[in-house]
C-alpha positions as CSV (number, residue, x, y, z in Angstrom):
1,M,-0.2,0.1,-0.2
2,S,1.7,3.1,-0.6
3,S,2.1,6.0,1.8
4,P,-0.4,9.5,1.9
5,S,2.8,11.2,0.7
6,E,3.1,9.0,-2.3
7,T,-0.8,9.4,-3.7
8,R,-0.8,12.7,-2.7
9,P,-0.1,15.0,-5.9
10,A,3.3,16.4,-6.2
11,R,3.0,20.7,-5.4
12,R,4.2,22.1,-8.8
13,G,6.0,25.5,-9.1
14,S,4.8,28.4,-10.9
15,S,6.9,30.8,-13.3
16,L,4.5,33.1,-12.5
17,V,4.9,33.2,-9.3
18,R,8.4,33.2,-9.3
19,R,8.3,36.2,-11.7
20,L,6.2,37.8,-9.5
21,L,8.4,37.4,-6.4
22,V,11.5,38.7,-8.5
23,L,9.6,41.8,-9.8
24,E,8.9,42.8,-6.4
25,I,11.9,42.5,-4.8
26,A,13.7,44.0,-7.6
27,T,11.1,46.7,-7.2
28,V,11.5,47.2,-3.6
29,V,15.1,47.3,-3.7
30,L,15.2,49.7,-6.6
31,A,12.9,51.8,-4.5
32,A,14.9,52.1,-1.4
33,V,18.0,52.4,-3.3
34,I,16.7,55.2,-5.0
35,A,15.0,57.3,-1.7
36,G,18.1,56.3,0.0
37,G,20.1,57.9,-2.2
38,V,17.9,60.8,-2.6
39,S,18.0,61.2,1.2
40,A,21.6,61.0,1.6
41,W,22.3,64.0,-1.1
42,N,19.6,66.2,0.9
43,T,21.2,65.0,4.1
44,R,24.8,66.0,3.1
45,E,23.2,69.4,1.7
46,T,21.7,70.0,4.7
47,I,24.6,69.6,7.0
48,E,27.2,71.4,4.8
49,R,24.3,74.3,5.0
50,D,23.7,74.4,8.8
51,A,27.2,74.1,8.8
52,A,27.9,77.5,6.6
53,D,25.1,79.2,8.8
54,K,26.7,78.4,12.2
55,M,30.0,79.6,10.6
56,V,28.1,82.8,8.9
57,A,26.4,83.3,13.2
58,V,29.2,82.8,14.9
59,A,31.4,85.2,12.9
60,V,29.0,87.6,12.8
61,A,28.2,87.5,16.7
62,L,31.9,87.4,17.6
63,A,32.8,90.9,15.1
64,A,30.0,92.4,16.7
65,S,31.3,91.6,20.4
66,P,31.9,94.8,22.2
67,G,36.1,95.9,22.2
68,L,36.9,93.6,19.5
69,A,37.0,96.4,17.0
70,D,38.6,98.7,19.4
71,A,41.6,95.4,20.0
72,V,41.8,95.1,16.3
73,A,42.3,98.7,15.4
74,A,45.0,98.8,18.0
75,R,46.4,95.4,17.3
76,D,46.4,94.7,20.7
77,V,47.1,90.8,19.7
78,P,46.5,89.1,23.3
79,R,43.0,90.3,23.5
80,V,42.0,89.4,20.0
81,Q,43.6,85.9,20.4
82,A,42.1,85.6,24.3
83,A,38.3,86.6,22.0
84,A,39.0,84.4,19.4
85,E,39.8,81.0,21.1
86,A,37.2,82.0,23.9
87,T,34.5,82.1,20.8
88,R,36.3,79.0,18.9
89,I,36.2,77.0,22.9
90,G,32.9,78.0,23.1
91,T,30.9,76.8,19.8
92,G,33.1,74.2,19.0
93,V,34.6,75.2,15.5
94,S,37.6,74.2,14.4
95,F,39.1,77.6,14.1
96,V,38.8,81.4,14.8
97,T,40.7,83.9,12.7
98,V,41.1,87.9,13.4
99,M,43.1,89.9,10.8
100,D,43.4,92.6,10.1
101,P,42.1,95.0,6.5
102,A,45.4,93.8,4.6
103,G,44.9,90.1,6.1
104,T,47.5,89.8,8.4
105,R,46.1,87.1,10.9
106,L,45.8,88.7,14.9
107,S,44.8,85.1,16.1
108,H,45.0,81.5,15.2
109,P,44.7,77.7,16.7
110,E,48.3,77.5,15.9
111,P,49.9,80.8,18.0
112,A,53.1,80.5,15.9
113,R,50.8,81.5,12.7
114,I,49.9,84.9,14.4
115,G,51.3,87.4,12.0
116,E,51.2,85.6,8.5
117,T,48.7,85.7,5.9
118,Y,45.2,84.5,5.9
119,Q,45.3,81.5,3.7
120,G,42.0,82.2,1.9
121,T,39.6,84.9,0.3
122,F,39.4,87.6,2.0
123,L,38.8,90.4,-0.1
124,P,35.3,91.0,-0.2
125,A,35.1,90.7,3.7
126,A,37.8,93.5,3.7
127,A,35.4,95.5,1.2
128,G,32.4,94.8,4.0
129,A,30.6,91.7,2.5
130,T,30.1,88.2,3.9
131,L,32.0,85.7,2.0
132,V,31.2,82.1,2.7
133,E,33.7,79.4,1.0
134,T,35.2,75.9,1.1
135,F,38.7,76.1,1.1
136,P,42.3,74.0,2.0
137,G,43.7,76.2,4.9
138,T,46.8,75.5,7.2
139,L,44.4,73.0,9.3
140,G,43.2,71.1,6.6
141,L,40.2,71.6,4.0
142,S,37.2,73.5,5.8
143,V,34.4,75.3,5.3
144,R,34.5,78.7,6.7
145,A,32.8,82.4,6.5
146,I,34.7,85.7,6.5
147,V,32.9,88.6,7.7
148,P,33.9,92.4,8.7
149,V,34.9,94.1,11.1
150,R,33.1,97.7,11.4
151,G,35.0,100.0,13.9
152,V,33.0,102.9,15.7
153,E,32.1,106.3,13.3
154,G,30.9,108.8,15.1
155,D,28.6,108.8,18.2
156,A,25.6,106.7,18.8
157,A,22.9,109.7,17.3
158,R,24.8,109.9,14.1
159,R,24.8,106.6,13.5
160,S,21.3,106.1,13.9
161,S,20.4,108.9,11.6
162,T,23.0,107.9,8.7
163,G,22.4,104.6,9.1
164,R,25.4,103.4,9.0
165,D,28.5,102.0,10.8
166,G,32.0,102.8,10.8
167,A,35.0,101.6,8.3
168,V,36.4,98.5,8.1
169,V,39.4,98.1,10.5
170,G,39.5,93.8,10.5
171,M,37.7,90.8,9.2
172,V,37.0,87.3,11.4
173,A,37.3,83.9,9.7
174,V,35.2,81.0,11.7
175,G,35.7,77.7,10.2
176,Q,34.9,74.1,10.3
177,L,37.1,70.9,8.9
178,R,35.7,69.2,6.1
179,V,36.5,66.4,8.2
180,Q,33.9,67.4,10.8
181,V,31.2,67.8,8.6
182,A,31.9,64.4,6.8
183,D,31.6,62.9,9.8
184,R,28.1,63.9,10.9
185,I,27.7,63.3,7.3
186,A,28.9,59.7,8.0
187,R,26.4,59.2,10.8
188,E,23.3,60.5,9.0
189,L,24.5,58.3,6.4
190,A,24.7,55.1,8.2
191,I,21.3,55.7,9.9
192,L,20.3,56.1,6.4
193,A,21.5,53.2,5.2
194,L,20.3,51.2,8.2
195,A,16.9,52.4,7.5
196,A,16.7,51.5,3.8
197,A,18.4,47.9,4.8
198,V,15.0,47.5,7.2
199,A,12.6,48.7,4.4
200,I,14.3,46.1,2.2
201,A,14.1,43.8,4.3
202,L,10.3,44.3,4.9
203,G,9.8,44.5,1.4
204,V,11.1,41.3,0.3
205,G,9.2,39.5,3.2
206,L,6.1,41.1,1.9
207,A,6.7,40.3,-1.5
208,V,7.6,36.8,-0.4
209,V,3.9,36.4,1.8
210,A,2.0,38.4,-1.2
211,A,3.9,35.6,-3.7
212,R,2.3,32.5,-1.7
213,R,-0.9,34.4,-1.5
214,V,-1.4,34.6,-5.7
215,K,0.6,31.0,-5.7
216,R,-2.5,29.6,-3.4
217,D,-4.9,31.9,-4.8
218,T,-4.4,30.9,-8.9
219,L,-4.2,27.2,-7.6
220,G,-0.3,27.5,-9.0
221,L,-1.8,27.8,-12.6
222,E,0.7,29.5,-15.2
223,P,-1.0,32.3,-17.5
224,R,-2.0,30.6,-20.1
225,E,-3.7,28.0,-18.0
226,I,-5.9,30.7,-16.3
227,T,-6.4,32.4,-20.0
228,A,-7.2,28.5,-21.4
229,L,-9.7,28.0,-18.0
230,H,-11.3,31.3,-18.4
231,R,-11.8,31.1,-22.5
232,H,-13.2,27.3,-21.4
233,H,-15.7,28.7,-19.0
234,E,-16.9,31.4,-20.9
235,A,-17.7,28.4,-24.1
236,V,-19.5,26.2,-21.5
237,M,-21.2,29.0,-19.9
238,A,-22.7,30.1,-23.3
239,A,-22.8,26.8,-24.7
240,M,-25.5,25.5,-22.0
241,R,-29.0,24.9,-22.7
242,E,-29.8,26.1,-18.9
243,G,-29.5,29.3,-17.4
244,L,-27.3,29.4,-14.3
245,L,-27.1,32.0,-11.7
246,V,-25.0,32.2,-8.9
247,L,-25.8,34.5,-5.8
248,D,-23.6,35.2,-2.8
249,A,-25.6,34.7,-0.1
250,G,-24.6,36.7,2.4
251,S,-25.4,39.7,0.2
252,G,-27.2,38.6,-2.6
253,R,-25.7,40.1,-5.6
254,V,-25.2,38.1,-8.9
255,V,-22.1,36.2,-9.6
256,V,-22.5,34.6,-12.0
257,L,-25.0,34.9,-14.9
258,N,-25.0,33.4,-18.0
259,A,-27.0,34.1,-21.2
260,E,-29.6,31.8,-21.4
261,A,-30.1,32.9,-17.3
262,A,-30.2,36.3,-18.3
263,R,-32.9,35.7,-21.5
264,L,-35.3,33.8,-19.3
265,L,-35.2,36.2,-17.0
266,G,-35.8,39.0,-18.9
267,L,-32.3,40.9,-18.2
268,P,-30.2,42.9,-20.4
269,A,-27.2,41.8,-21.7
270,T,-25.3,44.5,-19.5
271,V,-25.9,42.8,-16.7
272,A,-22.4,43.0,-14.8
273,P,-22.0,39.5,-12.3
274,S,-19.5,40.4,-9.5
275,R,-19.4,38.8,-5.6
276,A,-18.0,42.9,-4.7
277,A,-20.1,45.5,-7.0
278,G,-22.8,43.0,-8.9
279,P,-26.9,44.1,-8.6
280,T,-28.7,42.1,-6.2
281,L,-31.8,40.5,-7.8
282,A,-34.2,42.9,-6.2
283,E,-31.8,45.4,-8.2
284,L,-32.2,43.9,-11.6
285,G,-36.3,43.9,-11.1
286,V,-36.2,40.0,-11.6
287,D,-40.2,38.2,-10.6
288,P,-40.7,38.5,-7.0
289,A,-42.4,35.0,-6.8
290,L,-38.5,34.0,-7.7
291,Q,-36.9,36.3,-5.6
292,E,-39.1,34.9,-2.3
293,R,-38.5,31.1,-3.4
294,L,-34.7,31.6,-3.3
295,A,-34.3,33.4,0.1
296,D,-35.7,30.6,1.5
297,R,-33.1,28.1,2.5
298,S,-34.9,25.2,1.7
299,P,-33.8,22.9,-1.0
300,V,-35.2,23.2,-4.4
301,T,-35.4,20.4,-6.7
302,D,-36.8,20.8,-10.2
303,E,-39.5,23.4,-8.9
304,T,-42.2,24.9,-11.8
305,L,-42.6,28.8,-11.2
306,L,-44.4,31.3,-13.1
307,V,-41.6,33.4,-13.2
308,G,-43.1,36.7,-15.9
309,E,-44.9,34.8,-18.4
310,R,-42.2,31.8,-18.3
311,L,-42.8,28.6,-16.9
312,L,-39.4,27.2,-15.2
313,L,-37.7,24.6,-13.5
314,V,-36.2,25.9,-10.5
315,N,-33.5,24.4,-8.7
316,R,-31.2,25.8,-5.9
317,T,-28.2,24.2,-4.2
318,E,-25.8,26.0,-1.8
319,L,-22.1,25.5,-2.6
320,A,-19.6,26.5,0.9
321,R,-16.9,28.0,-0.1
322,E,-13.5,26.7,1.7
323,T,-11.8,29.5,3.8
324,E,-8.5,27.6,4.0
325,R,-8.2,27.4,0.4
326,S,-9.4,30.4,-0.7
327,G,-8.0,32.4,1.9
328,A,-11.4,34.6,2.5
329,R,-11.7,36.4,5.5
330,P,-13.3,34.0,9.1
331,D,-16.4,36.2,8.8
332,D,-17.0,35.8,4.8
333,T,-18.0,32.4,4.8
334,D,-21.1,32.6,3.6
335,P,-22.1,30.3,1.0
336,D,-23.0,30.4,-2.7
337,V,-26.5,30.1,-4.2
338,V,-26.6,27.9,-7.5
339,V,-29.7,28.3,-9.2
340,T,-30.2,26.4,-12.3
341,L,-33.6,27.7,-14.8
342,R,-35.1,25.5,-17.7
343,D,-37.4,26.8,-19.9
344,R,-40.8,24.7,-19.4
345,T,-42.6,27.4,-21.2
346,E,-42.0,25.8,-25.2
347,L,-42.9,22.2,-23.7
348,E,-46.0,23.5,-22.1
349,A,-47.6,24.7,-25.2
350,M,-46.2,21.5,-27.1
351,T,-48.4,19.2,-24.0
352,R,-51.0,22.3,-24.5
353,E,-50.8,21.5,-28.6
354,L,-50.7,17.6,-28.1
355,D,-53.9,17.6,-25.9
356,D,-55.5,19.8,-28.4
357,A,-54.9,17.4,-31.0
358,R,-56.0,14.5,-28.8
359,S,-58.8,16.2,-27.9
360,V,-59.9,16.7,-32.1
361,T,-59.0,12.9,-32.5
362,R,-61.7,12.1,-30.1
363,A,-64.1,14.7,-31.7
364,L,-62.9,12.7,-34.7
365,R,-64.1,9.7,-33.8
366,F,-67.0,10.8,-32.5
367,A,-68.0,12.4,-35.7
368,A,-66.9,9.2,-37.8
369,H,-69.2,7.2,-35.6
370,E,-71.8,9.5,-35.7
371,H,-71.1,9.1,-39.8
372,A,-71.1,5.9,-39.8
373,N,-74.4,5.4,-38.2
374,H,-76.1,7.4,-40.7
375,L,-74.4,5.9,-43.9
376,Q,-75.9,3.0,-42.3
377,A,-79.4,4.3,-42.1
378,V,-79.1,5.7,-46.1
379,S,-77.3,1.9,-46.7
380,T,-80.5,0.7,-45.3
381,L,-82.6,2.7,-46.9
382,I,-81.2,2.2,-50.3
383,E,-81.6,-1.8,-49.9
384,L,-85.2,-1.7,-49.0
385,G,-85.6,0.5,-52.2
386,A,-86.6,3.7,-50.4
387,G,-84.0,5.7,-52.8
388,D,-86.4,8.8,-53.0
389,D,-85.9,8.4,-48.6
390,A,-82.3,8.1,-48.9
391,R,-81.4,10.8,-50.8
392,E,-83.6,13.0,-48.8
393,L,-81.9,11.9,-46.1
394,A,-78.4,12.3,-47.2
395,Q,-79.2,16.1,-48.1
396,R,-80.5,17.1,-45.2
397,W,-77.9,15.5,-43.0
398,T,-75.8,17.4,-45.8
399,R,-77.4,20.9,-44.7
400,D,-76.8,20.3,-41.4
401,L,-73.2,19.6,-41.4
402,L,-72.7,22.6,-44.2
403,A,-74.8,25.0,-41.9
404,G,-72.2,24.2,-38.6
405,A,-71.0,26.9,-36.9
406,D,-67.3,26.5,-37.9
407,G,-67.3,28.5,-41.2
408,E,-69.3,30.8,-39.6
409,L,-66.9,31.5,-36.9
410,R,-64.1,31.7,-39.0
411,D,-65.6,34.2,-41.2
412,R,-66.2,36.2,-37.7
413,I,-63.1,36.0,-35.9
414,A,-60.2,37.3,-38.1
415,D,-57.7,36.1,-35.8
416,P,-57.2,32.6,-37.3
417,A,-55.3,31.4,-34.2
418,L,-58.2,32.5,-31.7
419,A,-61.2,31.0,-33.7
420,A,-59.1,27.6,-34.2
421,L,-58.8,27.6,-30.3
422,V,-62.6,28.2,-30.0
423,L,-63.4,25.9,-32.2
424,D,-61.1,23.5,-30.2
425,K,-62.5,24.1,-27.0
426,A,-65.9,23.5,-28.4
427,A,-65.0,20.0,-29.4
428,D,-63.0,19.9,-26.2
429,A,-66.7,21.0,-24.6
430,R,-69.0,18.1,-25.8
431,D,-66.4,15.2,-25.7
432,R,-66.5,16.0,-22.2
433,G,-70.3,16.4,-22.1
434,L,-70.6,20.4,-21.9
435,E,-71.4,22.8,-24.0
436,L,-69.6,26.2,-25.1
437,R,-71.8,28.7,-26.2
438,V,-70.4,31.2,-28.7
439,G,-72.0,34.5,-28.0
440,D,-74.2,36.0,-31.7
441,D,-72.0,39.6,-31.0
442,T,-68.3,37.3,-31.1
443,A,-66.8,39.1,-33.9
444,L,-63.2,40.6,-34.4
445,A,-62.4,42.9,-37.5
446,D,-58.6,42.7,-39.2
447,A,-58.4,46.3,-38.0
448,D,-59.0,44.9,-34.6
449,A,-57.1,41.3,-34.6
450,G,-53.3,43.9,-33.2
451,D,-49.7,42.2,-34.2
452,E,-48.8,38.4,-33.9
453,Q,-47.7,39.4,-30.1
454,A,-51.7,40.5,-29.7
455,S,-52.7,37.1,-30.8
456,T,-50.5,35.3,-29.0
457,D,-51.6,37.2,-25.6
458,R,-55.5,36.7,-27.0
459,V,-54.8,32.9,-27.1
460,T,-53.4,32.8,-23.8
461,V,-56.0,34.9,-21.7
462,V,-58.8,32.9,-23.8
463,G,-57.0,29.5,-23.6
464,N,-56.9,29.8,-19.8
465,L,-60.0,31.2,-19.1
466,V,-62.1,28.7,-20.7
467,D,-59.8,25.6,-19.7
468,N,-60.9,26.5,-15.8
469,A,-64.1,27.7,-16.8
470,L,-64.7,24.3,-18.1
471,D,-63.3,22.7,-15.3
472,A,-65.7,24.6,-13.2
473,A,-68.5,23.5,-14.8
474,L,-67.5,20.0,-15.3
475,Q,-68.2,20.4,-11.4
476,S,-71.5,21.5,-12.2
477,A,-72.5,18.8,-15.1
478,H,-71.5,16.1,-12.6
479,A,-73.7,17.1,-9.8
480,G,-76.8,17.1,-12.7
481,E,-77.0,21.0,-11.9
482,G,-75.3,22.9,-15.2
483,G,-72.7,22.1,-17.4
484,V,-72.3,25.5,-19.4
485,V,-69.5,27.9,-20.4
486,E,-70.4,31.1,-22.2
487,L,-67.8,32.9,-24.4
488,D,-68.0,36.2,-26.1
489,V,-64.8,38.2,-27.8
490,H,-65.5,41.7,-29.4
491,A,-63.6,44.9,-30.1
492,A,-64.6,48.1,-28.1
493,G,-62.9,51.3,-28.1
494,G,-59.5,50.4,-29.2
495,A,-59.7,47.0,-26.8
496,V,-60.6,43.6,-27.2
497,V,-62.9,43.0,-24.7
498,I,-63.0,38.9,-23.3
499,R,-66.1,37.6,-21.3
500,V,-65.8,34.0,-19.9
501,A,-68.5,32.8,-17.5
502,D,-69.7,29.5,-16.4
503,D,-72.1,28.1,-14.1
504,G,-69.4,26.4,-11.9
505,P,-69.7,26.2,-8.0
506,G,-67.7,30.0,-8.2
507,L,-64.8,31.3,-6.6
508,A,-64.7,32.2,-2.9
509,D,-61.9,34.5,-3.3
510,P,-61.3,36.3,-6.4
511,D,-58.4,37.9,-5.4
512,A,-56.0,35.0,-4.2
513,A,-57.6,33.0,-8.0
514,F,-54.9,35.0,-9.6
515,T,-51.7,34.1,-7.6
516,P,-49.4,31.0,-8.7
517,G,-50.0,28.2,-7.3
518,W,-53.5,28.5,-6.1
519,S,-55.8,26.0,-7.5
520,T,-59.3,24.5,-6.7
521,K,-58.6,21.5,-8.2
522,D,-56.7,19.1,-5.5
523,G,-54.4,16.6,-6.5
524,D,-54.5,17.7,-10.0
525,G,-51.4,17.4,-11.4
526,P,-47.9,17.6,-10.6
527,P,-47.0,20.4,-7.6
528,G,-45.9,23.4,-8.7
529,R,-47.9,23.2,-11.8
530,R,-51.4,23.8,-10.4
531,G,-52.9,27.2,-10.4
532,L,-50.9,28.9,-13.3
533,G,-53.6,29.4,-15.9
534,L,-55.2,32.7,-13.6
535,A,-52.1,34.1,-12.8
536,L,-50.3,33.9,-16.3
537,V,-53.7,35.6,-17.8
538,R,-53.3,38.7,-14.8
539,R,-49.6,38.9,-16.0
540,V,-51.0,39.3,-19.5
541,V,-53.3,41.7,-18.4
542,D,-50.7,44.0,-16.7
543,R,-48.6,43.8,-19.5
544,R,-51.0,45.0,-22.1
545,R,-51.6,47.8,-19.5
546,G,-55.3,46.4,-19.2
547,S,-57.8,45.8,-16.8
548,I,-59.4,42.2,-15.4
549,E,-63.0,42.3,-13.6
550,V,-64.2,39.1,-11.8
551,E,-68.0,38.5,-10.1
552,P,-70.3,35.9,-9.9
553,G,-73.1,34.9,-12.3
554,P,-76.5,36.7,-13.4
555,D,-78.3,33.8,-10.4
556,G,-75.3,34.0,-8.0
557,R,-74.2,30.4,-9.5
558,G,-70.8,30.4,-11.3
559,T,-68.0,33.4,-12.2
560,V,-67.8,35.7,-15.1
561,F,-64.4,36.8,-16.0
562,T,-64.2,40.3,-18.0
563,V,-60.9,40.8,-19.9
564,T,-59.8,44.3,-21.9
565,L,-56.9,43.9,-24.0
566,P,-55.8,47.3,-25.8
567,V,-54.9,46.5,-29.0
568,G,-51.9,48.4,-29.4
569,A,-47.8,47.0,-29.0
570,A,-47.7,46.0,-25.2
571,P,-45.5,47.9,-22.9
572,G,-43.9,45.3,-22.0
573,R,-40.7,42.9,-23.1
574,R,-42.2,40.4,-25.8
575,A,-42.7,37.0,-24.4
576,Q,-43.6,33.3,-25.5
577,S,-46.7,32.4,-23.2
578,P,-47.2,29.0,-22.8
579,A,-51.2,27.9,-22.3
580,A,-51.2,26.5,-19.4
581,S,-54.4,26.4,-17.4
582,R,-53.3,23.8,-14.5
């Protein structure tokens, strides 16, 4: 027996994940290096600028100190040297040099160099300007500032009126060795380098985590494999003859919707399913009956629902999402609701046509039997030598046959489908021992017939109303109290008015009769397929913006349905309606 490790499929690597990991690491390192370089350059510039500003401030403060100008003018080296050294030690600069206007040093950190000529640029300062420069002096390369020392010219009142100080009697040079500035820069750069290294380490770690997440979410598949799976998914969704609808049970948003489901539900092709931002069934305007049924967590298996004007066979299954494999949050574990939809509209229409064909067959069988009896009577008269009587009997039956209502009804109703439906219902009524009476005012001209959709809607309404009326009349016929259905169809005011009356037991709750699933025929047909006829009539009437009235018969027995259907084009969407009356 093989061990579990031998039977478990080997996990393969993914070049996509490797490429993403390398790209992310390279991006992190490059970004850290660029950011570190820019920060280092800014730090160096800032430190050097701060050093220069400090040199200027120290030099200006010393040049303006009390007694310095007099000491410089008097060439009092001990006083100048003492002041310069005190300033150097107190501020921490590398050197403080005081000189006369000719550049001769009056002070220096190395006393032996007093009396020598200052090394550096000093003529702008001798002219009264402030100068900052980097120059290799006797102590080494340094950043230095040179400012003039001005003597006192006149009294205070004169200085205040003129706004001018006295003549330049000397200069002060304050400097910081570049080595010391570089040390500070190096310390700052070390901190920046450490921060960059930490950032790179964090970035690489996050890149590894992200790569593992991508590998888990993509199941280790390569881009071409993902593309192939997507194409196969789209092809399967388009080729399915069933509608497929996937909903997020938590938010109710549409996650998957194929073209067949959109067609069956009457949804536009622009619907964009999405778990994050997809529309809900309520936002799409899906039939409330379907919304209510899908909201119920109980299983749905091959259940027939009237959705709009379609009979749909609905299945509902909940598919749990695995959080461990998908990486979903613990609070994001609501299952997906998978719904399949199959259109039974055409099947119900074919079933209806088959029932009609069986009714016609039974009627033809009955007529054939009756005609056989007639021919037997004529044959007997001929054998008895009563040829004139046989001829008269045959002619009378021929006149009765030609005087039937079939041809007359076809002439009165310009809608061939409606006329054929009425004739078929009449034959069905006779076969069931009932009577369908077509009113004398029944007529429909070509101008009032409307388009093909109007004809389909009339057939749906008349077929369902007459079927339900025949079922009600049959109950009375079994009780020996009736068995008659009346039908009247005529045009009035740009609409077709349909009136169907029966002498059955009547409706206890007319409003409830139009609810899908409501039926007085207990046990007649499979569950979910009863009580759809009147609900379908109501939806056709609402779509055409017509009206429907229900009232009891003249003597309190039976029910009278009066439906008004505008002849103009229906404002709603076109839909093939089943002629179902279950």
